[in-house]
N, C-alpha and C positions, 0 to 999 in steps of 0.2 A: 650446463649450469643455468639456472634461472637467476635473473637479476634480483637484487635485494630491495628494490623500490617498494615501499608500502603505499597503499592507497592513502590519499590525503584525508579521505572521509568515506564512510559507507552509508548510503542512503537507502532507507527501508520503506517500502510500501507497508501498510498495516494489515487491512482486512484480507485474509487469504494468504498472506506472505509471512508476516510476523506472527499473527494470531489467527486461529481457525474460527473466524467469526462470521463467515458468509452465511452459515445456516441460521444464525441469529437474525440476520437481515431478512432472509427469506421468510422466516416464521413471523417477523414483525409485519412484513408486507402482506402476508396471507391473513393475518389478524385484522389489519386495516381493511382488506378487501371484504372480509366477513361482516365488518361493521357497515359496509356499504351494500351488502347483499350482492356482491360481485365475486367473480372468480379470478384468482391470481395463481397461475401455475408455477411449478418449479422452473420451467423454461423461461417464463416471464422474468423471474428473478435472475436467472443466469444471464439473460440478455443485458442486464444492467451492470454486471460486474465490471469494475474499472471506470465507469462513468462518474462524473461529478454528481453529488447528491441533488444539485439544483436541476441538472438535466434529467436525472432519474425521476425527480418529483413531478416534473411536468408530464412525463410519460405516464406515471402512476395516476395523476389527476385525470388525465384524459381517458385512460383505460377503465378506471373505476367510476367515471362520471361524478367525481367528487366535487362538492361545493367548497372544500378546503382550498386555501391558497397554497401554492408550492412551498412557500416558507413554512407554513403550518405542518405540511406533510413531512418536511425535513426534520422539524423539531420533534414531531410525534414519533417518527421512526427512530430517531437518535435516542430519545428518552427510553424507548423500549430496549434497544440494543445495549445501551449503557447499563440498564438494570441487570441484564444478563452478565455483562462483563464485570460488574461490580462484585459478583459472587465469586468468579474465578476467571483466570486468563488461560484460555486453551492455546498453548503454544503450537506453532507449526514445527514439524520435525527438524531438529538441528538449529533452530533459530536462537533459542535461549543460550545454548553453549557457544555459538559463534559470537553472539552479542557480548557475552561475558569476556571472551578472549579479546575482542576488539577493545573493550574498555581497559583490560589489563595492559594492553599494549599502547594505551593512550591514543588510539585512533579515533578521530572525531566521528560522530554519528548523527544522523537526522532521521526523523520519522516524517515521511512525505505521503500524505493520505488525502483522499477526497472526502473522508468523513469530517465532521465538524471538529474544530480545534479542541473544544471541550470534551468530546468523546475520546480523542487521542490522548488528552491529558489524563483522563480517567484510567486508561490502559497504562500509561507511563507511571502514574502514581502507585500502581499496584506492583510494579516491578521492584524486587527487593535490592536493587543497586542502582546507581546513577547511570541509567542506560543511554539516554539521549541528550545531546547538547542543544538540539533545535527541534521544534515541531512546526511543520507547515501543514495546516489543515485546508480543507476545501474552501473555507470561508476566509482564508488568508491571501487568496489570489483572485485576480479578475477572471482569468481563464484557467480552467482545470485541465486535467489529462483528457485527451492526448496531446494538448499543447505542452511545450517544454517549461512553461512558467513555474510550476511547482518545484521542479528540480533545480531550475536556475535560481529561484529564490532561496532554496535550502543551501546551495553552494555559496551564494552571496552572503547569507547570514553566518555561515561557517568561515568565510574568508578564504575559500579554496577555489581552484579552477575545476569546473565540472569534468574536464578531461582527465583529471587526476582522481576522480571518484568512481566507486563501484556502486551500482544501484540494483536492488532486487525487486522484482515485480512478478505477479502471478497472472496478469491479464495482458492481452494484446494492446488494449487501450493504454494501460499504464506503461507497458514496455516501450511503446511508441513515444510516450512523453519523455522517458529517461533517455532513449536513443536520440531524440531530437535535441535534448539538452547537451548532448556530447559526452555523456558518461559511458563508462564500461557497463553497459546494461545487461543484466542476466535475467532471463525468464525462468521461473520455476512454476510450471503449470500445476493447478490445483483443481478447481471445479470445472474449468473450461480449458479447451485446447488452445495453445498459442501457436499460430502458424509459423512454420520454419521459413526463413528467408536467408538469402546469401549474406554471410557475415553476422547473422544474428546468433547470440549465445543463449542456449537453452540447457538448463541443468535439471535432472529429474528430482532433485531434493537438495536441501542444505544439510542433511544428515551427514556427519563426518567431515564437513567442509572446514578447513583451517585457514588461517591467515596466509600460509604459504601458497594455498590455492589461488588466493586473490592476487598475490604477488606475481603469479605466472601470467596474469592478464596484462601486465605492463612489460612483459619481456620484449625486448627490441627484436623486430623482425629482421631476419638476415636475407 
């Protein structure tokens, strides 16, 4: 028998985990590259997945030879992606159903993303129910993923112990952040492979995942 302990909170990465928005980022990066008469490949975009926007913007600036400041690049890309997400929210498989079940059970939730807070708010505002108690954006922390700060801040805002939380991530960078914060961190690979490591939890999808599956993560080891 599995224990009945529920997670105190479930913490969600956004791009690639909650919503299928990574291709919007790639398209926006490629558009910016064309404006600079430069080349930006799919692999260039994949290499940035999970990084903070500020770290990514410095890489983009250097590779494109742009005169734009990193902050300008961040805002430019964010505006482009927000425009796409304002039309529709492309959910990742299983995410919408699990999020609804969590809210029905009154389990706290946080959106923990390296995208700007305003972009995360755009996504949350389009969800047709009260989906998240807290948003932590990349501009809400001094150190982004893979540092633990974003997840520690989310747990603090929710008033819970990170060890009692489940976190979902789609990148190695993000998963390392959630692991370092002490959560029950689960990797759900999407665009990029997440390396397996001893003790690391990797699930192929959130499709069909129920709260009872999250309860199993807190089962006492015998």
